[in-house]
N, C-alpha and C positions, 0 to 999 in steps of 0.2 A: 504494500500500500504506500509506503514511503517512497519507493522507487517511482511509482506512478505519479505521485504528487511532485516529486523532484522533476520528472520528465515534463510535467505540466507547467514548470517554471516557478513554482512556489519557493519562497525563501524558507530557511529553517524555522524562523519564527511563525510564519504562516502555517507550515506543516504542523508545528507543535500546537498551535491554537486549534487547528482543525481536528487533530487526533487526541487532544487533551493530554499532551505530554510536555515535559520540560524541554526547553530549547536545547539544553546540553545533551539530553537523551537523543534528540533528533540528530544533533551534530555527530554523536558517536555512531548512530545507525548509518548516516550518510558516509562517514569515513570508512566504515566497514563495507558498505556497498561499493564504493569506489575501488577499494582494494580487491574485492572479490571478482569484479568484472574487469579489472585492469585499466581503469580510467584515471586520468590525471586531474580531471575537473568535472564539474556538474554537467557541463554541456556535452562532453565526451561520454559521460555516463548515460545521459539521456539518449544519445545517438546509438550507443552500443546496446542499450536495453531494447530499443526499437528493432535494431538489426537482429537481436537474439530472440525476438518475440516475447519479451518479458513484460512489455507494456503495450 
């Protein structure tokens, strides 16, 4: 769900508010997602997620 919201262009704060999480928690999740799919930034993560059919 976080990956989808990231791909939709939401900030960590917006994702946190939408999912009722702490912003720091979202930051950790995003960092883990970037590492797992081998992306260096949010834009590349969104592109790779779409290419992989994850979003």
